[in-house]
N, C-alpha and C positions, 0 to 999 in steps of 0.2 A: 792087174791093171794095165791097160795099153798103153803104149806110148803116147799116145796124144792126150789122154786123161791124164796121165803124169807131167805132161809139160804144161798142161792147163792148171793143175793146182799149183804146181811151183810157180808157174807164169803170175798167177793172181797171188800169191804170197810176196813176190817179188815186188808187184805194183802196189799193195799195202805198203811193204816195208820202205819201199822208196816216197810213197806218199808222205807217211808219217815223218820220214827225212825232210822233207819238202816243207812239211808244216812247221818242224822245231825251228829250222833256220829263217823261215819267211816270218815267223811269230818275232823273233829276235829282231829282226831286220825292220820291222814293222814298228816296233816297240822301242827303238832306237830311233824312229825317224819321228815318230809320231805322238811318243807319250815322253816328253823332254823332261818331266816334272819325277820320272822315276830314276833314283839313283843308283848306280850299276858299279859292284864293285870290282869287274871285269868287263870289258866291251871287246866283241871282235870286232876287228875291223871289216867295212862294208864288202871288201873284196871276198873276203874268206866266206861270208854268208851268201853272197851271188854265186859264187864258185860251189858250194855244197848245194846253192838249189840246182844249179846246172848239172851234178853229179846226180841228183834225185831225178831229174827228169830225163837224164839218159838211163837209168835203170831202170825206168818205167817204159819208157820205149825200148828197152831190151827183154821186159817182160809181156810187152805187147808181141813183140817179133816171134818170143817163144811160144807163147800161146798159139799164134798163126803158122806155127812149125816153119819159119824160115830162118831159123838159127838152131844148132843143136845144144842140148841139155848142158854137158859138160862146157861148152864154149862160151853159153850164156851165165854160169855161175861163175867160171873164173874170171870173165870179164867183169861180173856184178861183184865179186870178192876183190878184185884189184882196185877198182873206182872207189869201192865204199872204204877199203884201206888207205888210200890216200885221201879221203875227207879225213878219215879219222887222225890220221898223221898232221894233217895241216892242221885241224883244231887244235891239237895237243901241242904244237910247236909253238902255238902262241900265247 
């Protein structure tokens, strides 16, 4: 498997992972704002939801850059791991 093909496959996986990340937190944000009749045991603050959506958008941008071979695979995976780890830690702290 060539370097470009491997970058393309991993880039697509990163895009899908980050799209699910965005969907998860955007669903909570939408539910908190437009469905006030739902009683939540625990609610994340809005800033955490928005920050995690921004983290997902950054991850999608990294996936696109990886597909276009603008960034190295190792660099992309390290940055992706760090930003997702920051997102998990912020969510766990609440």
